[in-house]
TORDO-744159 format. One record per residue (C-alpha): residue number from 0; residue in three letters; x, y, z. Coordinates in nm, 3 decimals. Layout:
N
+-----+---------+---------+---------+---------+
| num | residuo |      xx |      yy |      zz |
+-----+---------+---------+---------+---------+
| NUM |     Ala |       X |       Y |       Z |
...
+-----+---------+---------+---------+---------+
***
This chain:
100
+-----+---------+---------+---------+---------+
| num | residuo |      xx |      yy |      zz |
+-----+---------+---------+---------+---------+
|   0 |     Met |   1.016 |   0.035 |  -2.136 |
|   1 |     Pro |   0.900 |  -0.071 |  -2.462 |
|   2 |     Ser |   1.059 |   0.061 |  -2.757 |
|   3 |     Ile |   0.913 |   0.267 |  -3.007 |
|   4 |     Asp |   1.017 |   0.272 |  -3.368 |
|   5 |     Ile |   0.960 |   0.637 |  -3.469 |
|   6 |     Gly |   0.954 |   0.510 |  -3.836 |
|   7 |     Gln |   0.607 |   0.359 |  -3.767 |
|   8 |     Gly |   0.448 |   0.692 |  -3.697 |
|   9 |     His |   0.240 |   0.847 |  -3.432 |
|  10 |     Gly |  -0.060 |   0.581 |  -3.460 |
|  11 |     Ser |   0.143 |   0.304 |  -3.370 |
|  12 |     Ala |   0.289 |   0.504 |  -3.063 |
|  13 |     Tyr |  -0.025 |   0.565 |  -2.910 |
|  14 |     Gly |  -0.104 |   0.210 |  -2.961 |
|  15 |     Ile |   0.214 |   0.095 |  -2.776 |
|  16 |     Ile |   0.176 |   0.313 |  -2.522 |
|  17 |     Glu |  -0.173 |   0.234 |  -2.450 |
|  18 |     Asp |  -0.078 |  -0.118 |  -2.427 |
|  19 |     Ser |   0.219 |  -0.045 |  -2.184 |
|  20 |     Ile |   0.059 |   0.213 |  -1.973 |
|  21 |     Ala |   0.152 |   0.089 |  -1.656 |
|  22 |     Gln |   0.506 |   0.075 |  -1.748 |
|  23 |     Tyr |   0.518 |   0.401 |  -1.903 |
|  24 |     Val |   0.348 |   0.556 |  -1.552 |
|  25 |     Val |   0.582 |   0.404 |  -1.325 |
|  26 |     Asp |   0.874 |   0.522 |  -1.560 |
|  27 |     Ala |   0.725 |   0.887 |  -1.540 |
|  28 |     Tyr |   0.794 |   0.886 |  -1.139 |
|  29 |     Arg |   1.147 |   0.771 |  -1.206 |
|  30 |     Gly |   1.174 |   0.547 |  -0.867 |
|  31 |     Met |   0.985 |   0.812 |  -0.652 |
|  32 |     Pro |   0.636 |   0.653 |  -0.666 |
|  33 |     Asp |   0.528 |   0.883 |  -0.344 |
|  34 |     Arg |   0.565 |   1.190 |  -0.531 |
|  35 |     Leu |   0.275 |   1.373 |  -0.660 |
|  36 |     Leu |   0.219 |   1.441 |  -1.014 |
|  37 |     Thr |  -0.032 |   1.581 |  -1.247 |
|  38 |     Ala |  -0.182 |   1.413 |  -1.548 |
|  39 |     Gly |   0.005 |   1.691 |  -1.752 |
|  40 |     Ser |   0.338 |   1.619 |  -1.593 |
|  41 |     Ile |   0.276 |   1.245 |  -1.659 |
|  42 |     Ser |   0.184 |   1.284 |  -2.043 |
|  43 |     Arg |   0.506 |   1.529 |  -2.047 |
|  44 |     Gln |   0.741 |   1.245 |  -1.907 |
|  45 |     Ile |   0.568 |   0.993 |  -2.181 |
|  46 |     Ile |   0.646 |   1.230 |  -2.445 |
|  47 |     Lys |   1.001 |   1.278 |  -2.324 |
|  48 |     Ala |   1.033 |   0.892 |  -2.330 |
|  49 |     Val |   0.877 |   0.830 |  -2.662 |
|  50 |     Gly |   1.147 |   1.129 |  -2.806 |
|  51 |     Met |   0.935 |   1.120 |  -3.118 |
|  52 |     Ser |   0.907 |   1.475 |  -3.303 |
|  53 |     Gly |   0.582 |   1.648 |  -3.287 |
|  54 |     Phe |   0.447 |   1.381 |  -3.079 |
|  55 |     Tyr |   0.132 |   1.482 |  -2.845 |
|  56 |     Leu |  -0.019 |   1.309 |  -2.564 |
|  57 |     Arg |  -0.313 |   1.489 |  -2.401 |
|  58 |     Pro |  -0.326 |   1.434 |  -2.013 |
|  59 |     Glu |  -0.704 |   1.303 |  -2.055 |
|  60 |     Gln |  -0.571 |   1.009 |  -2.281 |
|  61 |     Val |  -0.320 |   0.923 |  -2.002 |
|  62 |     Val |  -0.598 |   0.909 |  -1.711 |
|  63 |     Glu |  -0.867 |   0.716 |  -1.985 |
|  64 |     Trp |  -0.580 |   0.465 |  -2.055 |
|  65 |     Val |  -0.494 |   0.399 |  -1.684 |
|  66 |     Ala |  -0.890 |   0.380 |  -1.566 |
|  67 |     Val |  -0.914 |   0.124 |  -1.899 |
|  68 |     Phe |  -0.609 |  -0.076 |  -1.733 |
|  69 |     Glu |  -0.742 |  -0.084 |  -1.385 |
|  70 |     Glu |  -1.073 |  -0.192 |  -1.474 |
|  71 |     Arg |  -0.928 |  -0.468 |  -1.707 |
|  72 |     Thr |  -0.685 |  -0.596 |  -1.463 |
|  73 |     Gly |  -0.828 |  -0.502 |  -1.109 |
|  74 |     Arg |  -0.481 |  -0.364 |  -1.036 |
|  75 |     Lys |  -0.438 |   0.013 |  -0.942 |
|  76 |     Ile |  -0.175 |   0.230 |  -1.090 |
|  77 |     Leu |  -0.283 |   0.596 |  -0.964 |
|  78 |     Glu |  -0.445 |   0.706 |  -0.676 |
|  79 |     Glu |  -0.592 |   1.048 |  -0.663 |
|  80 |     Glu |  -0.467 |   1.301 |  -0.395 |
|  81 |     Pro |  -0.778 |   1.461 |  -0.247 |
|  82 |     Glu |  -0.842 |   1.836 |  -0.238 |
|  83 |     Thr |  -0.529 |   1.910 |  -0.462 |
|  84 |     Tyr |  -0.580 |   2.154 |  -0.791 |
|  85 |     Pro |  -0.498 |   2.058 |  -1.037 |
|  86 |     Leu |  -0.564 |   1.716 |  -0.934 |
|  87 |     Arg |  -0.245 |   1.502 |  -0.874 |
|  88 |     Tyr |  -0.192 |   1.136 |  -0.869 |
|  89 |     Arg |   0.048 |   0.909 |  -0.651 |
|  90 |     Cys |   0.154 |   0.627 |  -0.801 |
|  91 |     Val |   0.081 |   0.298 |  -0.629 |
|  92 |     Tyr |   0.139 |   0.017 |  -0.881 |
|  93 |     His |   0.439 |  -0.095 |  -0.652 |
|  94 |     Lys |   0.234 |  -0.130 |  -0.373 |
|  95 |     Asp |   0.012 |  -0.426 |  -0.529 |
|  96 |     Ile |  -0.324 |  -0.248 |  -0.459 |
|  97 |     Arg |  -0.605 |  -0.420 |  -0.599 |
|  98 |     Ile |  -0.943 |  -0.229 |  -0.695 |
|  99 |     Pro |  -1.231 |  -0.313 |  -0.447 |
+-----+---------+---------+---------+---------+
***
């Protein structure tokens, strides 16, 4: 996972996370990609990994950054699990799934 220099501030931390969103999401699943997580739980895992005091990451940001990554690269990271509330996601990045 990319390291974040806590002296850089929150703005640069957001940029580093956005640039490396796939790695942060995969790491949030901790080697268990088939378990289901909400966007909130993924963002909490990323916040924990950053370890920066006062750092906050909205779950919507994570979902938006994932969507941008998937659109830009054509590679899936998260797959929505239908009929779950709140919406839960499964990590599919390791399966080499391409967006049709």
